[in-house]
Backbone as CSV, one residue per row, in Angstrom:
resi,resn,N_x,N_y,N_z,CA_x,CA_y,CA_z,C_x,C_y,C_z
1,MET,0.820,-1.186,0.000,0.000,0.000,0.000,0.870,1.258,0.000
2,PHE,1.923,1.270,0.803,2.793,2.426,0.890,4.129,2.097,0.225
3,PRO,4.458,2.794,-0.855,5.716,2.475,-1.536,6.928,2.933,-0.728
4,ALA,8.006,2.191,-0.877,9.268,2.555,-0.225,10.004,3.571,-1.094
5,ILE,10.832,4.366,-0.482,11.583,5.398,-1.212,12.445,4.780,-2.303
6,LYS,13.058,3.637,-2.005,13.966,2.995,-2.960,13.259,1.970,-3.841
7,GLY,11.929,2.008,-3.899,11.165,1.056,-4.693,10.643,-0.081,-3.827
8,GLY,9.738,-0.839,-4.371,9.140,-1.931,-3.608,8.125,-1.389,-2.623
9,LYS,7.971,-2.084,-1.509,7.022,-1.631,-0.489,7.752,-1.412,0.832
10,MET,7.117,-0.670,1.709,7.710,-0.379,3.014,7.811,-1.658,3.829
11,SER,8.800,-1.703,4.701,8.943,-2.849,5.599,7.845,-2.812,6.653
12,GLY,7.673,-3.926,7.337,6.673,-4.003,8.386,6.924,-3.037,9.527
13,MET,8.163,-2.712,9.783,8.503,-1.811,10.892,8.484,-0.340,10.494
14,ALA,8.436,-0.035,9.214,8.522,1.362,8.774,7.397,2.210,9.354
15,MET,6.171,1.709,9.297,5.041,2.470,9.849,5.160,2.604,11.365
16,THR,5.592,1.541,12.018,5.767,1.598,13.474,6.785,2.667,13.841
17,MET,7.895,2.705,13.146,8.936,3.696,13.433,8.442,5.113,13.127
18,LEU,7.688,5.275,12.069,7.124,6.586,11.737,6.214,7.065,12.865
19,LEU,5.346,6.190,13.343,4.428,6.565,14.420,5.181,6.907,15.697
20,ARG,6.261,6.192,15.976,7.082,6.511,17.162,7.707,7.885,17.025
21,ARG,8.233,8.194,15.825,8.849,9.518,15.613,7.818,10.632,15.706
22,MET,6.582,10.341,15.303,5.509,11.338,15.391,5.018,11.517,16.822
23,LYS,5.397,10.578,17.697,4.998,10.612,19.108,3.485,10.636,19.272
24,VAL,2.820,9.759,18.513,1.380,9.593,18.651,1.120,8.220,19.255
25,ASP,0.115,8.133,20.079,-0.185,6.903,20.791,-1.184,6.066,19.994
26,VAL,-0.720,5.533,18.866,-1.541,4.667,18.026,-0.687,3.493,17.566
27,THR,-1.349,2.468,17.078,-0.631,1.307,16.553,-0.936,1.153,15.074
28,VAL,-0.065,0.439,14.389,-0.288,0.173,12.970,-1.579,-0.628,12.812
29,HIS,-1.803,-1.587,13.681,-3.024,-2.382,13.588,-4.256,-1.504,13.783
30,GLY,-4.119,-0.418,14.504,-5.227,0.503,14.694,-5.737,1.086,13.391
31,PHE,-4.863,1.233,12.401,-5.301,1.714,11.084,-6.257,0.706,10.455
32,ARG,-5.920,-0.582,10.549,-6.784,-1.629,10.001,-8.115,-1.661,10.752
33,SER,-8.039,-1.546,12.068,-9.244,-1.564,12.894,-10.124,-0.358,12.587
34,GLY,-9.498,0.802,12.425,-10.244,2.011,12.085,-10.951,1.881,10.745
35,PHE,-10.259,1.293,9.774,-10.868,1.054,8.467,-12.072,0.137,8.597
36,ARG,-11.926,-0.924,9.376,-13.014,-1.897,9.526,-14.227,-1.264,10.198
37,ASP,-13.976,-0.478,11.249,-15.072,0.212,11.934,-15.769,1.190,10.991
38,TRP,-14.993,1.978,10.262,-15.567,2.936,9.309,-16.421,2.213,8.274
39,SER,-15.894,1.132,7.727,-16.615,0.393,6.707,-17.957,-0.123,7.226
40,ALA,-17.957,-0.651,8.445,-19.184,-1.206,9.017,-20.181,-0.130,9.419
41,GLU,-19.685,0.980,9.973,-20.571,1.992,10.550,-20.965,3.114,9.593
42,CYS,-20.140,3.375,8.600,-20.363,4.561,7.772,-20.609,4.266,6.299
43,THR,-20.613,2.990,5.908,-20.840,2.663,4.502,-21.892,1.567,4.390
44,GLY,-22.304,1.300,3.190,-23.250,0.231,2.932,-22.598,-0.994,2.314
45,TYR,-21.253,-1.033,2.327,-20.563,-2.176,1.744,-20.808,-3.430,2.574
46,ALA,-20.896,-4.551,1.887,-21.102,-5.828,2.554,-19.902,-6.186,3.418
47,HIS,-20.179,-6.908,4.481,-19.150,-7.384,5.408,-18.028,-8.113,4.652
48,GLU,-18.404,-8.928,3.685,-17.426,-9.723,2.933,-16.461,-8.852,2.140
49,VAL,-16.932,-7.722,1.653,-16.065,-6.828,0.877,-14.981,-6.250,1.782
50,ALA,-15.355,-5.781,2.955,-14.378,-5.220,3.884,-13.406,-6.279,4.370
51,GLU,-13.902,-7.459,4.669,-13.028,-8.535,5.138,-12.036,-8.933,4.059
52,MET,-12.493,-8.990,2.820,-11.588,-9.343,1.735,-10.578,-8.219,1.490
53,ALA,-10.997,-6.966,1.665,-10.081,-5.835,1.509,-8.961,-5.903,2.546
54,LEU,-9.255,-6.444,3.712,-8.257,-6.594,4.771,-7.472,-7.899,4.643
55,ALA,-7.773,-8.682,3.626,-7.124,-9.973,3.379,-7.335,-10.944,4.532
56,HIS,-8.492,-10.861,5.176,-8.816,-11.812,6.233,-9.209,-13.143,5.600
57,THR,-8.831,-14.236,6.240,-9.176,-15.552,5.723,-10.602,-15.917,6.126
58,ILE,-11.199,-16.789,5.348,-12.545,-17.274,5.633,-12.390,-18.551,6.458
59,GLU,-12.904,-18.533,7.668,-12.717,-19.671,8.564,-13.583,-20.870,8.190
60,SER,-14.775,-20.624,7.707,-15.680,-21.713,7.367,-15.228,-22.398,6.077
61,LYS,-14.985,-23.706,6.143,-14.578,-24.453,4.950,-15.658,-24.416,3.873
62,VAL,-16.907,-24.487,4.284,-18.015,-24.475,3.328,-18.078,-23.131,2.612
63,GLU,-18.047,-22.045,3.380,-18.092,-20.719,2.758,-16.890,-20.505,1.859
64,ARG,-15.720,-20.927,2.297,-14.496,-20.781,1.500,-14.625,-21.545,0.175
65,ALA,-15.254,-22.717,0.205,-15.417,-23.526,-1.000,-16.332,-22.850,-2.020
66,TYR,-17.331,-22.124,-1.549,-18.285,-21.480,-2.447,-17.872,-20.077,-2.872
67,ARG,-16.978,-19.457,-2.164,-16.541,-18.097,-2.506,-15.453,-18.183,-3.561
68,ARG,-15.796,-17.916,-4.783,-14.827,-18.055,-5.874,-14.378,-16.714,-6.442
69,GLY,-15.154,-15.677,-6.221,-14.801,-14.366,-6.756,-13.844,-13.632,-5.841
70,ASP,-13.307,-12.531,-6.357,-12.387,-11.731,-5.534,-12.978,-10.371,-5.148
71,LEU,-14.205,-10.075,-5.625,-14.887,-8.812,-5.315,-14.016,-7.599,-5.639
72,PHE,-13.173,-7.742,-6.644,-12.191,-6.695,-6.931,-12.829,-5.338,-7.197
73,GLY,-13.844,-5.290,-8.034,-14.494,-4.006,-8.344,-15.089,-3.359,-7.104
74,LYS,-15.729,-4.150,-6.268,-16.315,-3.625,-5.035,-15.230,-3.198,-4.054
75,ARG,-14.148,-3.975,-3.980,-13.042,-3.582,-3.087,-12.396,-2.288,-3.570
76,ARG,-12.290,-2.124,-4.885,-11.708,-0.896,-5.437,-12.561,0.316,-5.065
77,ARG,-13.895,0.187,-5.212,-14.782,1.301,-4.842,-14.695,1.592,-3.340
78,LEU,-14.629,0.537,-2.538,-14.484,0.712,-1.083,-13.206,1.471,-0.756
79,MET,-12.109,1.086,-1.366,-10.834,1.743,-1.078,-10.806,3.178,-1.606
80,ASP,-11.472,3.429,-2.735,-11.591,4.811,-3.222,-12.364,5.661,-2.218
81,ASP,-13.451,5.095,-1.676,-14.227,5.826,-0.668,-13.421,6.035,0.607
82,TRP,-12.620,5.056,0.989,-11.757,5.177,2.170,-10.725,6.286,1.953
83,ALA,-10.132,6.332,0.758,-9.148,7.375,0.444,-9.785,8.754,0.526
84,THR,-10.995,8.891,0.007,-11.714,10.168,0.085,-11.973,10.540,1.535
85,TYR,-12.422,9.575,2.318,-12.681,9.813,3.739,-11.408,10.264,4.461
86,CYS,-10.302,9.597,4.206,-9.035,9.926,4.874,-8.496,11.290,4.454
87,ALA,-8.771,11.680,3.221,-8.249,12.943,2.703,-9.130,14.135,3.036
88,THR,-10.310,13.894,3.592,-11.240,14.967,3.910,-10.916,15.560,5.269
89,ILE,-10.747,16.862,5.309,-10.465,17.558,6.571,-11.761,17.663,7.359
90,PRO,-11.771,17.186,8.605,-13.003,17.231,9.396,-13.470,18.661,9.630
91,THR,-14.762,18.831,9.695,-15.325,20.143,9.970,-15.268,20.428,11.463
92,ALA,-15.339,21.683,11.814,-15.303,22.087,13.218,-16.445,21.424,13.971
93,GLY,-16.148,20.909,15.135,-17.163,20.285,15.960,-17.391,18.824,15.645
94,ALA,-16.710,18.300,14.623,-16.867,16.882,14.303,-16.262,16.047,15.429
95,ASN,-16.752,14.856,15.576,-16.285,13.965,16.633,-14.995,13.273,16.194
96,VAL,-13.959,14.094,15.952,-12.687,13.600,15.439,-11.567,14.324,16.169
97,THR,-10.511,13.604,16.485,-9.329,14.225,17.061,-8.213,14.127,16.026
98,PRO,-7.965,15.206,15.265,-6.940,15.129,14.223,-5.543,15.053,14.831
99,ILE,-4.630,14.411,14.106,-3.242,14.326,14.551,-2.582,15.698,14.434
100,ARG,-2.939,16.432,13.417,-2.389,17.775,13.240,-3.509,18.698,12.774
101,LYS,-3.282,19.988,12.911,-4.302,20.978,12.531,-4.382,21.079,11.013
102,ALA,-5.569,21.405,10.518,-5.815,21.493,9.087,-4.891,22.497,8.400
103,ASP,-4.563,23.605,9.063,-3.736,24.635,8.433,-2.272,24.212,8.318
104,SER,-1.853,23.133,8.989,-0.457,22.704,8.906,-0.269,21.622,7.845
105,MET,-1.340,21.269,7.109,-1.247,20.218,6.094,-0.764,20.763,4.787
């Protein structure tokens, strides 16, 4: 998801180290959890689309046997909506605690 400066993708520790340098009390897994909560509470996307977007495995052997598609188009729309949500500056009074002020972006 996040490209590395020298090509390829970022290492697993890169985000953790970035968050430590920013001195914010969050975890990398919290980003995944936040996405899942947003998807369930603020969108109409099916549970399966969000789970597949997170690359979660299907525990039920029966369901796994019948699920043959990858929901790619739906996952793409979900991720586009997530990107829009993340890029939107919250309005005053919104129930959001931004990491930094809007004018410093």
